[in-house]
N, C-alpha and C positions, 0 to 999 in steps of 0.2 A: 799559337804564340802564346796566348793567355787564356790559361782555364781555372776556375770557378767554380768547386763542389759542394754545393749544400754549406755557401759558407755564414757564420752566424756570428755576432761581436756585442754585447747589449754592456753598458754604462750602468752596472747597479741596474734597478729596475727598468731600464729606457732599452728597450730592444731595440737599436738600430739595424741592423741588420739580420734578416728572420730565415736565411736558408735563401744564397742567393747562388743561382748556377746561369752560368755565361761565360760563353766560348769569343775570341775574340781572332780569328783567324793574321797570320803573317802577310803585312801588307797592306790588312784592312781599316780605315781609319771607323774606330768605333765614339759614338757618342750616346755621354748616358746624361740624359733629361730626366728631372722632376724636382717639384716646388725645392725650396728651401727646410733644412731640416731633416733630409730624407733618407740620407746617408749616404749622398756622392760623393764626397771629402774622405768620408771612413773607410769607403771601398777602395777608394784612389791608393790611401795608406795603407790600407792592409795588401794590397798588392805589391808595393814599396818594400813589405817587410816591418816600417814602421808604428804600425801598429799588429798586435797580433788575436788574429780570431779565437773564439772561441770554442768555435767547430768548424770543420768541415778542411776543405783541402784547398789550396791556391799553386798551380804549375806553371811555371817562366818555361819555354821551349823544354818542356818534358821535365824541367826540377822542381821539385819544393819548393816553396818559397823562404820557408822555415831554413831547411837543411844548405843553401848557397853556400856558398863565401862570397861576404858580403864586400867588399871592394870589389871583385869581378861580375858581381851580381848588380851594382848600382851603375856600373860602368857602361851597361848595357843602356842605360835610362838617361832622356833630356826632359826637361821641365820647364816651362814656362808655366810662370806664377801668375795667381790673381790680382796681386797689387802688386805686380813686378819684382819685387823685392830686392831690388841693386842695393849694393854696397856703397852709400852715397859718401865714404871715400875712397873710395877708389876710382881710377880714371872709368870713361864708357871701355877702353879694351879693357882694361884690367878688370871689368867684371865678366867681358865676354869669355876673358880666355883664365877665369879663376880653376876650370876645372884643368887645364891644361899646362897650369902652372904649381895647382896646390892637389890636384888629385895624383891617381896612380900615371898615368900617362908622363905629366914631368917635361915638359919640352922647354928647350929657351928661350930665354926672355922675348930675342927679336921674333923666332919664331912663332912663338906664342903670340906677339902682338900681330905679326903679318898674318895668320891666321882668320883673328878677331877681326883687322881691318876686312878681310877677305869676303868674310860671315855681315858684316857691316853690310858692305856695299850687297847682300846676299839679299838685305831686306829693306833695298831701298835706301840707307844712309852712305853720307860722303866721308871719305876717310878722316876726313876736317874734324866729325863727331868724336871723333876715338881718342884725343884728350880733352876732351870734357868733361864735365863732371855729371850723374846721375841729375841734380836740380836745377841744371840750365838746359835741360832737355822739355818738352811739351810732356803729354800723359801719351800720346799715340806715340811720338820718339821713342818714351821710355818701354812703350809696348813692342817697339820693334828692338829696342836692344836687349829685349828679354828672348826673343825668339833667337836672337841672334846667342843669345849664350846659352838656350839650350839645343843649338844645332850644331855646334863648334864642333865636339868631339866626336860628332857621325855615329848617332846612338842609334841602335836599331828599333828604342821604340824612345815615341815623343809621348809625353803627358802636358793638357792643356787644361787648365783648371779657370775656371770662367774666363776665356781669352779675350773675350771684349767689353769687361765691367770700366765703365764709368767712361768710356769713347764714345763721340760720337756717332751718330749713325755711318757719314762717310767715310770716317778712320775704322769705324767698326766692320764698313766693307772690306777698305785694304787689307787688315789683318787676316778678314776668313779667307780671300785671295792667297795672300800669302802663307796662312795655312798650310792650305791646298797645295797652292803648287809646291811646297818644299818635300811636305810628309808624298808625294807623287816621283818627286826628281828623287828624292833619298832613297824609294822603296819602305820606307820606314812604316813598322806597326804604331798606329794613334789610337791616344783615348782622351777622349775629349769628354768634359762635365760641363755643363751649361744648363742655364733656364732660358736662352735668346733663340728663340727659334729660328731666327734668319741665320746667326749661326750655324745650326744644325741642317740647315738646307743647304748653307757652301761647304759645309766639313765631310757631310756624315756619307760611309759607305751606306752603314749599319746602324739601327739607332734600337736603343735599348730605354725604357722609362722603370725607372726606380721609384717605387711611392708604398709606406708603412713597412719599408725592409725587405720588400718582392721585387724582384722586376714584373714587370703587368704585363709586358709587350717587349715584342722584341723583331724586328724584323728589318729591310731595305727599305734604306729613307724613303725608296718612291711611291714605298706601299704604305708609309704611315697615316696618309690623309684620307686611307679608306679602313682603316685595320679594323674597324667593329670596336672597337673598345673604349667605355664611356670615359675612365679615366685618364686614355691619350688625348680623344677627341673634347676632354674638356681643359685639358690643359694646354695642346694646341689652339684650340679657339679661348683661351682667359677667360672664359665665360662663368660668373659666379655661381651657376648653377649647376648641379652633379653631384657626380658621386664623395668627391674630395672639399671635404669641410676649408671653407674660408675663416681662418683666424681671425677674430676681429678685435 
């Protein structure tokens, strides 16, 4: 579904992506891991066409991202943002139904509201939440609203950007389980970027480690602990000793 070939991106003298080769199969859940500042978010933005690579090619379902018709292309994606990115001035249901009301899909208000409430229920929230504002919800509830919005338009591909950031361990587990259930249920292709190893083990079919602008290792999540790659081993263990230098 997603193919990256020799993708490079630099900002001035800062080479962020140094030749990325990666394939994500249709219906697969790929998790990209790596430390802060390793280029995970830049990689995601390149796939979405928000940032243009300096070299290389990115294809989604066989179509070059740079040549795709933008509205139709973006309509295939859903996105759960790291900070939730909910609109404070809109009610919860209006947040969930935002694409249904303002995108290319254009559903009537009542229909969009019904879909929003259905998706809220799917992520474990009661219909009564629909008419509240984001500021009235806890962090975990806001994250669920973000997840409901990500799936509202039944996307083929869903991106999750640090889905458990700022959540306590119990709520993180709830969100991880929801993501896994929904991705399998929808048959969607998923790409998650995170440094939370608990999320990795809960969500991933395959894992790719990004370090210093390159994919250091990629493979099934079940093989991650026995990879033999010193970079991946150090990252998993959280050790200060190893080839990855800790910023002091």
